C-alpha positions in Angstrom: -15.7 -24.5 -20.0 -17.0 -27.3 -17.7 -13.5 -28.7 -17.3 -12.2 -25.3 -16.3 -15.0 -24.8 -13.7 -14.5 -28.3 -12.3 -10.8 -27.5 -11.9 -11.5 -24.2 -10.2 -14.0 -25.9 -7.8 -11.2 -28.2 -6.7 -8.7 -25.4 -6.4 -11.0 -23.1 -4.4 -12.0 -26.0 -2.1 -8.4 -26.9 -1.5 -7.4 -23.2 -0.8 -9.9 -22.9 2.0 -7.9 -25.6 3.8 -4.9 -23.3 3.5 -6.9 -20.6 5.5 -7.3 -23.2 8.2 -3.7 -24.4 8.0 -2.4 -20.9 8.5 -4.8 -20.0 11.3 -6.5 -17.2 9.4 -10.1 -18.3 10.1 -12.4 -19.8 12.8 -15.7 -21.7 12.6 -17.2 -20.9 9.1 -15.8 -17.4 8.7 -13.7 -16.4 5.7 -13.9 -17.2 2.0 -11.9 -17.7 -1.2 -13.2 -17.1 -4.7 -11.8 -17.4 -8.2 -12.8 -15.8 -11.5 -13.6 -18.2 -14.3 -11.2 -17.1 -17.1 -12.9 -15.6 -20.1 -16.3 -15.7 -18.5 -18.4 -13.4 -16.3 -18.5 -16.0 -13.6 -16.8 -16.8 -10.3 -16.5 -19.8 -8.0 -17.0 -19.3 -4.2 -17.7 -21.3 -1.1 -21.2 -21.8 0.3 -22.4 -19.7 3.2 -22.1 -21.1 6.8 -20.8 -24.5 5.8 -18.1 -26.0 8.1 -14.6 -26.1 6.5 -14.5 -29.9 7.1 -17.6 -30.3 5.0 -16.4 -28.3 2.0 -16.1 -30.3 -1.2 -15.5 -29.3 -4.8 -19.1 -30.3 -5.5 -20.6 -27.8 -3.1 -18.6 -24.8 -4.3 -21.0 -22.3 -5.9 -20.8 -20.9 -9.4 -22.1 -17.3 -9.6 -22.3 -14.6 -12.1 -20.4 -11.3 -11.6 -23.5 -9.8 -9.9 -23.5 -12.5 -7.2 -26.5 -14.5 -8.7 -26.2 -18.3 -8.4 -25.7 -20.0 -11.7 -25.0 -23.5 -10.4 -25.1 -24.9 -6.8 -27.4 -26.3 -4.2 -26.4 -23.9 -1.4 -26.6 -20.1 -0.8 -23.2 -18.6 -1.7 -21.0 -16.8 0.8 -22.4 -13.7 2.4 -19.5 -11.8 0.9 -20.3 -12.8 -2.7 -21.5 -9.3 -3.6 -18.2 -7.8 -2.5 -16.1 -10.4 -4.5 -18.3 -9.9 -7.6 -17.9 -6.1 -7.4 -14.1 -6.5 -7.3 -14.2 -8.8 -10.4 -16.4 -6.4 -12.3 -14.2 -3.4 -11.7 -10.8 -5.0 -11.6 -10.4 -7.3 -14.7 -6.8 -8.0 -13.7 -8.0 -9.8 -10.5 -8.4 -13.5 -10.7 -8.9 -14.3 -7.0 -10.3 -12.7 -3.9 -9.9 -13.8 -0.3 -11.5 -12.6 3.0 -10.4 -13.5 6.5 -10.8 -12.2 10.0 -7.2 -13.2 11.0 -6.4 -12.0 14.5 -3.5 -9.5 14.1 -4.6 -7.9 10.9 -8.1 -7.6 12.1 -6.8 -5.9 15.3 -5.2 -3.2 13.1 -8.6 -3.0 11.2 -10.4 -2.5 14.5 -8.1 0.5 15.2 -8.7 1.8 11.8 -4.9 1.9 11.3 -2.8 1.0 8.3 0.1 -1.4 8.8 3.2 0.7 8.0 5.8 -0.7 5.6 8.7 -1.2 8.0 9.8 -4.7 7.0 11.6 -5.9 3.9 9.0 -8.7 3.6 6.3 -6.0 3.4 8.2 -4.1 0.7 8.5 -7.4 -1.2 4.9 -8.5 -1.1 2.9 -5.3 -0.7 5.2 -2.6 -1.9 3.7 -0.1 0.5 1.7 0.0 3.7 -1.3 -2.2 4.0 -4.0 0.4 3.8 -7.3 0.9 5.7 -10.6 0.8 3.8 -13.8 2.3 4.9 -16.3 0.8 7.3 -19.1 -1.0 5.3 -21.9 -3.3 6.1 -22.2 -6.8 4.7 -25.1 -7.6 2.4 -24.5 -5.5 -0.7 -21.6 -4.3 -2.8 -20.5 -1.6 -0.3 -17.5 -3.6 0.8 -16.5 -4.3 -2.8 -16.6 -0.6 -3.5 -14.4 0.1 -0.5 -11.9 -2.5 -1.6 -11.7 -1.2 -5.2 -11.5 2.5 -4.2 -8.8 1.9 -1.5 -6.6 -0.3 -3.7 -6.9 2.0 -6.8 -3.4 3.0 -7.7 -2.0 1.1 -4.7 0.6 -1.7 -4.9 -0.8 -3.6 -1.9 -2.9 -6.7 -2.7 -4.4 -6.4 0.8 -6.7 -4.0 2.4 -7.9 -3.9 6.0 -11.6 -3.0 6.0 -12.2 -0.8 9.1 -13.7 -2.7 12.0 -14.1 -5.8 9.8 -11.1 -7.7 8.5 -8.8 -8.5 5.6 -9.6 -8.7 1.9 -6.9 -9.6 -0.6 -6.7 -9.8 -4.3 -4.4 -11.7 -6.7 -3.8 -12.7 -10.3 -5.5 -16.0 -9.2 -7.0 -17.4 -6.0 -3.7 -18.9 -4.8 -2.0 -15.5 -5.1 -4.8 -13.9 -3.1 -4.4 -16.6 -0.4 -0.7 -16.0 -0.2 -1.3 -12.3 0.3 -3.7 -13.1 3.1 -1.1 -15.3 4.8 1.6 -12.7 4.4 -0.7 -9.9 5.6 -1.3 -11.7 8.9 2.3 -12.5 9.3 3.5 -8.9 8.9 0.6 -7.5 11.0 1.7 -9.7 13.9 5.4 -8.8 13.5 4.8 -5.1 13.3 2.4 -5.3 16.3 5.1 -7.0 18.4 7.7 -4.5 17.2 5.5 -1.7 18.5 5.6 -3.2 22.0 9.3 -2.6 22.0 9.2 0.9 20.5 8.5 2.7 17.3 9.3 0.7 14.2 11.9 2.2 11.9 10.7 3.3 8.5 12.2 2.1 5.2 13.1 4.7 2.6 10.7 4.7 -0.3 13.5 4.2 -2.8 14.5 1.0 -1.0 10.8 -0.2 -0.8 10.6 0.3 -4.6 13.8 -1.7 -5.2 12.8 -4.5 -2.9 9.4 -4.7 -4.5 10.8 -4.8 -8.0 13.3 -7.5 -7.2 10.7 -9.7 -5.5 8.1 -9.2 -8.2 10.4 -9.6 -11.1 13.6 -11.4 -10.1 12.9 -13.6 -7.0 12.1 -17.3 -7.5 12.4 -19.6 -10.4 12.0 -18.4 -14.0 11.2 -20.5 -17.1 14.4 -21.9 -18.6 15.6 -20.1 -21.8 15.2 -22.0 -25.0 
């Protein structure tokens, strides 16, 4: 298990750099976590540490109640939210939180991003929904994430007056969802400056999402 945890520490550390690369975070805000496969454990960044100072060694290992198992720093202030998601969504292997500008602007309005782009249908299969307002510090945010995404195809939720949380089969998938969430939030915002965005028929959204999730990209070669 130690080799797996070491690998996840490196992956989670590297993925935080992707948040910076895509302009999804400022200062020390935002976080990425990964579930340790087969264990009731997660790896997450330390709280309040500059992105330039993040290393695999200072990633924090916690249990699924947010208690530190291994690490010299306090874990992210959002650890309780991540842990709640992992406890209640066994299919989730990665969780990401950002305050990316355009998506957070929608969250500040308490408004879902409508599914008016094929890229949204591909990645999210629906609107990007709004979750409830919740304070940081306990698992209230985690409860809001789980309840909002229950039965929803979107891997992203905009927590009201807060920001973006995304989930994925692993941490990389959750980071991708965060990147795509900001991209479409920006595009739909600009579209609304020109007029009302045109809806996409639900049947077409379903077809686009199926193709993207099951056909798009490379597949293992047949043997």
